[in-house]
Each structure stands twice: as structure tokens, then as C-alpha cells.
C-alpha positions in Angstrom: 252.4 -146.3 -28.7 255.4 -143.9 -28.7 258.7 -145.6 -27.9 261.6 -143.3 -26.9 265.2 -144.1 -26.2 267.1 -141.7 -23.9 270.8 -142.1 -24.2 272.4 -141.2 -20.8 271.0 -141.7 -17.3 272.4 -138.6 -15.6 270.2 -135.8 -14.5 269.4 -134.5 -18.1 268.5 -138.0 -19.2 266.3 -138.8 -16.2 264.6 -135.4 -16.3 263.9 -136.1 -20.0 262.3 -139.4 -19.1 260.3 -137.8 -16.3 259.0 -135.0 -18.6 258.0 -137.6 -21.2 255.9 -139.8 -18.9 254.4 -136.7 -17.2 253.3 -135.1 -20.5 252.4 -138.1 -22.6 250.4 -141.0 -21.1 251.1 -143.3 -24.1 254.9 -143.1 -24.1 257.3 -145.9 -23.1 260.9 -144.8 -22.3 264.1 -146.8 -22.2 267.0 -145.0 -20.5 270.2 -146.4 -21.9 273.6 -146.0 -20.4 277.1 -147.2 -21.3 277.7 -147.9 -17.6 275.8 -150.6 -15.6 275.0 -147.9 -13.0 272.6 -145.0 -13.4 272.7 -141.3 -12.3 275.7 -140.1 -14.4 277.6 -137.3 -12.7 275.5 -137.4 -9.6 277.2 -140.8 -8.9 280.5 -140.2 -10.6 281.0 -136.5 -10.4 279.7 -135.2 -7.1 282.3 -135.4 -4.3 281.8 -138.2 -1.8 281.5 -135.7 1.1 278.6 -133.8 -0.6 276.0 -136.2 0.7 273.1 -133.8 0.4 273.7 -133.4 -3.3 274.3 -137.1 -3.8 270.9 -137.7 -2.1 269.4 -136.4 -5.4 269.8 -140.0 -6.5 266.6 -140.8 -4.6 264.6 -138.4 -6.8 266.2 -139.7 -9.9 265.5 -143.3 -8.7 261.8 -142.6 -8.5 261.7 -141.7 -12.2 263.7 -144.8 -13.2 261.3 -147.0 -11.3 258.3 -145.5 -13.1 256.2 -148.2 -14.7 256.7 -146.8 -18.2 260.4 -146.1 -17.8 263.1 -148.9 -18.1 266.8 -148.6 -17.3 269.1 -150.5 -19.7 272.7 -150.2 -18.5 275.8 -151.6 -20.1 274.7 -150.5 -23.6 277.4 -148.8 -25.7 275.9 -146.6 -28.4 278.3 -146.0 -31.2 281.6 -147.6 -32.2 282.1 -151.0 -30.6 278.5 -151.2 -29.6 275.0 -150.5 -31.0 275.2 -148.2 -34.1 273.2 -145.0 -33.7 271.4 -145.9 -37.0 270.2 -149.2 -35.5 269.0 -147.4 -32.3 267.0 -145.1 -34.5 265.4 -148.2 -36.2 264.3 -149.7 -32.8 262.7 -146.5 -31.4 260.4 -143.9 -32.7 262.6 -141.2 -31.2 266.1 -141.0 -29.6 267.2 -138.2 -27.2 270.9 -138.0 -26.6 271.8 -136.8 -23.1 275.4 -137.7 -23.0 277.0 -134.7 -21.3 280.5 -133.4 -22.0 282.8 -136.4 -22.0 286.3 -134.8 -22.0 288.1 -132.0 -20.3 289.9 -128.9 -21.7 293.7 -128.7 -21.8 296.0 -125.9 -20.9 298.1 -126.1 -24.0 301.4 -125.2 -22.3 304.8 -126.9 -22.2 305.2 -129.7 -19.7 301.4 -130.4 -19.4 302.0 -134.1 -20.1 304.7 -134.6 -17.4 304.0 -137.4 -14.9 302.2 -135.8 -11.9 300.1 -133.6 -14.2 296.5 -134.7 -14.4 293.0 -133.3 -15.3 290.7 -132.8 -12.4 288.3 -135.1 -14.2 290.8 -138.0 -13.8 291.2 -137.2 -10.1 287.4 -137.1 -9.6 286.9 -140.3 -11.5 289.5 -142.0 -9.2 287.9 -140.9 -5.9 284.4 -141.6 -7.3 285.3 -145.2 -8.4 284.4 -144.6 -12.0 284.9 -148.0 -13.7 286.9 -146.5 -16.6 289.4 -144.9 -14.2 292.8 -146.6 -14.6 294.7 -143.7 -13.0 296.4 -144.0 -9.5 299.2 -142.6 -7.5 298.0 -139.0 -7.6 299.2 -138.1 -4.1 302.2 -140.5 -3.9 305.3 -138.5 -2.9 303.5 -135.2 -3.2 304.0 -132.4 -0.7 302.6 -129.5 -2.6 299.7 -129.5 -5.1 298.5 -126.9 -7.6 294.9 -126.8 -8.7 294.5 -124.7 -11.8 291.0 -123.2 -12.0 288.6 -121.5 -9.6 285.3 -123.2 -10.3 283.3 -125.6 -8.1 285.2 -128.6 -9.4 288.5 -127.0 -8.5 287.0 -126.4 -5.0 285.9 -130.0 -4.8 289.3 -131.5 -5.6 291.1 -129.0 -3.3 288.8 -130.0 -0.5 289.3 -133.7 -1.1 293.0 -133.2 -1.0 292.7 -131.6 2.4 290.0 -133.8 3.9 290.9 -136.0 6.8 290.4 -139.8 6.9 287.8 -139.6 9.7 285.4 -137.6 7.5 286.0 -139.5 4.3 285.6 -142.9 5.9 282.0 -142.2 6.4 281.4 -141.6 2.7 281.1 -144.0 -0.2 284.7 -143.3 -1.4 286.4 -146.5 -2.7 288.7 -148.1 -0.2 291.9 -147.7 -2.4 291.3 -143.9 -2.7 290.6 -143.6 1.0 293.8 -145.5 1.9 295.9 -143.3 -0.5 294.4 -140.0 0.8 294.9 -141.2 4.4 298.6 -141.7 3.6 299.0 -138.4 1.7 301.8 -136.1 2.6 300.3 -133.1 0.8 300.5 -130.1 3.2 300.0 -127.2 0.8 297.3 -126.9 -1.9 297.3 -123.9 -4.2 294.1 -123.1 -6.1 295.0 -120.6 -8.8 292.9 -118.4 -11.1 294.1 -116.3 -14.0 291.6 -113.6 -13.3 290.5 -111.8 -10.2 288.5 -112.8 -7.1 285.3 -111.1 -8.4 285.4 -113.2 -11.5 285.9 -116.6 -9.9 283.3 -119.2 -10.9 282.9 -121.0 -7.6 279.8 -120.6 -5.5 280.0 -119.1 -2.0 278.6 -122.2 -0.3 281.3 -124.4 -1.8 284.0 -121.8 -1.1 283.1 -121.4 2.5 283.4 -125.2 3.1 287.2 -124.8 2.7 287.2 -122.8 5.9 285.5 -125.5 7.9 288.1 -128.3 7.2 289.7 -129.6 10.4 293.5 -128.9 10.8 293.5 -126.7 7.7 293.9 -123.0 7.3 292.9 -121.0 4.2 295.2 -118.2 3.1 294.5 -115.3 0.8 297.0 -112.6 -0.3 295.5 -109.2 0.4 297.6 -107.7 -2.4 295.9 -109.9 -4.9 292.5 -108.8 -3.7 293.7 -105.2 -4.1 294.5 -105.9 -7.7 290.9 -106.4 -8.6 289.1 -103.1 -9.2 285.7 -104.8 -8.7 286.7 -105.4 -5.1 287.0 -101.7 -4.2 283.2 -101.1 -4.0 281.5 -104.4 -3.1 278.1 -102.8 -3.4 278.5 -102.6 -7.1 279.0 -106.4 -7.4 276.2 -108.9 -7.9 275.2 -110.7 -4.7 277.0 -114.0 -5.4 280.3 -112.3 -6.3 280.0 -110.0 -3.3 279.6 -112.9 -0.9 282.7 -114.6 -2.5 284.8 -111.5 -2.1 283.6 -111.0 1.5 284.7 -114.6 2.4 288.1 -114.1 0.8 288.6 -110.8 2.6 287.8 -112.5 5.9 290.5 -115.1 5.3 293.0 -112.5 4.1 292.6 -110.7 7.5 293.4 -113.7 9.6 296.8 -114.3 11.1 298.6 -117.7 10.4 297.2 -120.4 12.6 300.0 -122.9 12.3 297.6 -125.6 11.0 299.3 -128.7 9.5 297.6 -128.2 6.1 297.2 -124.9 4.1 295.0 -124.0 1.2 296.3 -121.0 -0.7 293.8 -119.2 -2.8 295.7 -117.3 -5.5 294.5 -114.9 -8.3 295.8 -113.0 -11.3 298.2 -115.8 -12.2 298.2 -117.5 -15.6 300.0 -120.9 -16.0 302.7 -120.8 -18.8 304.8 -123.9 -18.2 305.0 -127.0 -16.0 308.6 -127.4 -14.8 310.2 -130.8 -14.6 312.1 -132.2 -11.6 313.7 -135.7 -12.0 311.4 -136.5 -14.9 308.2 -135.4 -13.1 306.4 -132.2 -12.5 308.2 -130.2 -9.9 306.7 -126.7 -10.2 304.3 -124.6 -12.2 305.5 -121.3 -13.7 302.8 -118.6 -13.7 302.8 -115.2 -15.3 301.3 -112.4 -13.2 298.3 -110.9 -15.0 296.5 -107.6 -14.6 292.9 -106.5 -15.5 292.7 -105.2 -19.1 289.7 -102.9 -18.4 287.4 -105.0 -20.6 286.7 -107.9 -18.2 289.7 -109.9 -19.2 293.4 -109.9 -18.2 296.7 -109.2 -19.8 300.2 -110.5 -19.1 302.7 -108.4 -17.2 305.9 -110.2 -18.0 306.5 -111.0 -14.4 306.7 -114.7 -13.4 306.3 -116.8 -10.2 307.1 -120.5 -9.7 305.0 -122.5 -7.3 306.3 -125.9 -6.2 304.1 -128.8 -7.0 304.5 -132.5 -7.3 300.8 -132.8 -8.2 299.0 -130.5 -10.7 295.3 -130.8 -11.4 293.9 -128.7 -14.2 290.2 -127.7 -13.8 289.5 -125.4 -16.7 286.3 -126.8 -18.1 284.6 -129.7 -19.9 284.0 -130.3 -23.5 281.6 -132.4 -25.6 282.8 -134.9 -28.1 281.4 -136.0 -31.4 278.7 -138.7 -31.3 278.4 -141.5 -33.8 276.1 -140.6 -36.6 275.2 -137.1 -35.4 276.4 -133.7 -36.6 278.8 -131.8 -34.3 279.8 -128.2 -33.8 283.5 -128.5 -33.1 283.8 -124.9 -31.9 281.1 -125.2 -29.3 281.5 -128.8 -28.5 277.8 -129.4 -29.0 275.3 -131.0 -31.4 273.5 -128.4 -33.5 269.9 -128.1 -32.6 266.8 -126.0 -32.6 264.9 -126.3 -29.3 266.4 -129.7 -28.8 265.7 -131.0 -32.4 269.0 -132.1 -34.1 269.8 -130.0 -37.1 271.4 -131.7 -40.2 272.6 -129.5 -43.0 270.3 -126.6 -41.9 267.2 -128.7 -41.4 265.7 -130.3 -38.2 265.4 -134.1 -38.1 262.2 -135.4 -36.5 263.1 -138.3 -34.3 266.6 -137.1 -33.2 267.0 -134.8 -30.2 269.5 -133.6 -27.6 269.3 -132.4 -24.0 271.8 -131.4 -21.3 275.4 -130.5 -21.9 275.7 -132.0 -25.4 272.8 -129.6 -26.3 273.8 -126.3 -24.5 277.5 -126.9 -23.4 278.8 -127.5 -19.9 276.9 -124.7 -18.1 274.5 -124.4 -15.2 273.9 -126.6 -12.2 272.0 -129.9 -11.9 268.6 -128.2 -11.7 269.3 -126.4 -15.0 268.7 -129.7 -16.7 265.1 -129.8 -15.8 263.8 -126.9 -18.0 266.3 -127.8 -20.6 264.9 -131.3 -20.8 261.3 -130.0 -20.8 262.1 -127.8 -23.9 263.4 -130.8 -25.8 260.5 -133.0 -24.8 258.0 -130.3 -25.9 259.7 -130.4 -29.3 259.6 -134.2 -29.4 255.9 -134.4 -28.5 255.0 -131.8 -31.1 256.7 -134.1 -33.6 255.0 -137.3 -32.3 252.4 -137.6 -35.1 255.3 -138.0 -37.5 257.3 -140.4 -35.4 255.1 -143.4 -34.3 256.2 -146.4 -36.3 256.1 -149.3 -33.7 253.2 -151.1 -32.1 253.2 -152.2 -28.4 254.4 -155.7 -29.2 257.7 -154.5 -30.7 260.0 -154.5 -27.7 263.5 -153.2 -28.5 264.9 -155.3 -25.7 264.0 -158.4 -27.6 265.9 -157.1 -30.6 268.9 -156.1 -28.5 269.2 -159.5 -27.0 268.8 -161.1 -30.4 271.9 -159.1 -31.5 274.0 -160.3 -28.6 273.5 -157.2 -26.3 272.4 -158.1 -22.8 271.6 -154.9 -20.9 271.9 -154.5 -17.2 268.3 -154.0 -16.1 267.1 -152.5 -12.8 267.5 -155.7 -10.9 271.1 -155.8 -11.9 271.6 -152.2 -10.6 269.9 -153.2 -7.3 272.4 -156.1 -7.0 275.2 -153.6 -7.3 273.7 -151.5 -4.6 273.5 -154.6 -2.3 277.1 -155.5 -3.0 278.2 -152.0 -2.2 276.3 -152.1 1.1 277.9 -155.5 1.9 281.4 -154.1 1.1 280.9 -151.2 3.4 279.8 -153.4 6.2 282.7 -155.8 5.7 285.1 -152.9 5.9 283.5 -151.4 9.0 282.8 -148.2 7.2 279.2 -147.8 8.4 277.7 -147.2 4.9 278.0 -148.2 1.3 281.4 -148.3 -0.3 281.6 -148.1 -4.1 282.7 -151.1 -6.1 286.0 -150.0 -7.8 285.9 -151.4 -11.3 284.1 -153.1 -14.2 284.9 -156.6 -12.9 283.4 -156.0 -9.5 280.3 -154.3 -10.9 279.6 -157.0 -13.4 280.3 -159.7 -10.9 277.6 -158.2 -8.7 275.2 -158.2 -11.6 275.9 -161.8 -12.4 275.3 -162.7 -8.8 271.8 -161.4 -9.2 271.1 -164.0 -11.8 272.5 -167.1 -10.0 
């Protein structure tokens, strides 16, 4: 009997569990998560209005309800919780699927001014992540600057421009809905340091900006002209070509007079956040130009864009894990085909999958082959790993050590509480519980 712990219940963790039970009929899998809720970034990273992507939870759910898979939420692995060494004693193998837990900084003066946030903090707020203590993002803001041109930047830009009518039908927490409904933000500037052809957003997400009610999208034709790759679109890969075509269409439109405006800007590098009355009041950018090698170089010309709200969206980064080696340059755990590498040697029984394995790249589906590679390595090692018989249930040991995980019935109680909250607010669907207290109160209610 092979017992495996998967740490993390996002897509990489669930796909790892799925691959294990599909390939090995004798395996038992416990999927552990620090939060009492499963699904990771599908629950706490996908924007509320992206309901089709969020519906992926149904597929992940079917894995976590498999007879040989068990969800154990509310289990902290590492400092302040279950030591990684103890976890390794309880299971034949451990697969870490913990993602990239922090965001990158700009490293420029003024970045810590009030009103300057990471996009991660903003996403956590409107997604009701229980660790989110931030608030007041849009309070008093007229103009917002989003630094970055990836899909997360598009998400936060869209959420700032979304109307109350559309958002009220989603699972956005009530406090965030109320704040966004009262927002006075009329101008949102999404800014990239390189050219349109090098932007990281996908065309589907980009085009959504053009479908927002009472909102116009503006693009400066001069900034399109600065990009040499935009001269002959036939030379561009299909994805980039479609992006540039969408941008060209917006650049050709006359002003519509809509009450909200999204300004897509390029070839501008942030160099400083400027203060106004002790808060951020503007962002100073340096104009950049293509360097002929795929990058950009500064021109010494500067432009200030007014902003009472600044959201940086310049990438995620993994953090060191208790008891595991860590590559600080890459922000990942060293591995070979998913096997953790210590001092140049692989360690049977310790594995990684997802962003902590490969870095924050790819889309949700990328985690499936990534998890399969790791599981293949684990099952090759299986003859060296099995140490426990069927009667040795790690849950019994966890409870004996004072750890009371949130099992699947507890998660189902949270789901019921969120449905009841949505009904009580007249929102027509589920509304996310906003914090740890509410989530754990729902779990306790399942046991009374």
C-alpha cells in the first residue's frame, strides 16, 4: 500500500492526485492544503467574472471525491504547523505543489507609498482570500495605473472597469462589490515597458476589454508605430498577430465619450512613484525604444501619469519551503523530472510539481503533463518507498498531535454557507465567505 501526501490542492496538486490514482491501483492519496478550501488559484486567482474558467472546479472536484483521494484542509506544513520531516515520516512519498507564493517588486523609489499595491493583493481582496487584510484600494482614486501587460494585468484592469450589474452575479465578496460599486476610477492605464508584439496577454482576454459596458479602450497609434514587429504582421506568430490587430482596431477608433477609459500604453518603463500628500499621486515613466535584440533601452525622456492607485503585475515568484533545497535565482526547488535534488543527488520520496517545480509559467492545463512527469518518477521509485501498511492512517497521527484537518464534509459545509449567503443578499448565486472566521464557523457548523 503506497501512501502519498500531495501538498497543495490547486490544479497541479489535483492533477498529481489524479495521475497517481489512474496509474497505480494500490495508492492512497491525501491532498493537504493550508486553507480549508480546495482548488488553489482556480478559487482564489481566477477573476470572478471568468465563470467558464472557474467551472474547472467541477473537474477538480471529481478527483478530490475519488475513493482513494482525501482532502485535508487547514493543515500548515512548515513553521508553525506540521514539520516537513514529520510529514515525510507519515507518508511513503510527498509531492509539493505549492505554487509561487509571492510577487515580484519593481525596485523603484516610492514603491511602498500608500496606494501602491501588488496585483496579487488586489486579486486576493476581490477573490476573498482569507489571508487578505488589505482594503481601500479604490477609495478616493480617480486614475489607476496597472504596470504589466500579462493576463493578470488584464484581469485587474477589467475588474476596475466592471459595472456593479455584471459583478453582482458573480461570487465576489460583498465588501469588494460594494467598494467597486462606489469607485470613482474613470481612467485605467495598463502599461508595458516593451512593445505591443511582446505583450504577454492572450487575445481572448485582451478583447474582453473592448466589450465592457460604458468603457472605451484607447491605444496610441504612435506607440504601435514604435514597434518594428508591427510593420509586417505576417512575420509575427499567430497569437501576437491577433493581439496587434486588436490593438490597431482600437487605435483607429474615434473617442466615444464613454464615462470610463482604458488606456493601453507601451514602451514606458516605471522609474519612480511620485507622492502627493503622503500617498501615491503619479507614476514617472521613462520612454523606451527597441534595442534590436528583443529588449528595450531607455531614451532619457520621461512622462508622468496621474494615479491614486498603482497595481504592479510583473510576475510571481516561489519562496523557500521548510526542509527543502531552494534555487534562489529561479525561485524553484531543484529537481530532476520532479525528483527533489539535494546536494546533486535525487531523493526518493520527495517530489515537486507545478510552479514550484518549473516556475510561474504556462496556463492551468500546463500542470497536467507536468504532474504526469512527476508521478511517473514517483511510481518508478515506488519499490524503494513503501514503508506503511494499510492500517497506518496518517490522519490518526495528525489528530493525536493536535491537528484537526478540514475534511471534505467541512468544505461542503463552506459551500452551503456561501450559497446561503448569496441567497440572503439577493445575489442569485454563491457569495464567497470573506475571512478565516467565517470559513471556520461554517466548518464548525457541520459538526453541530
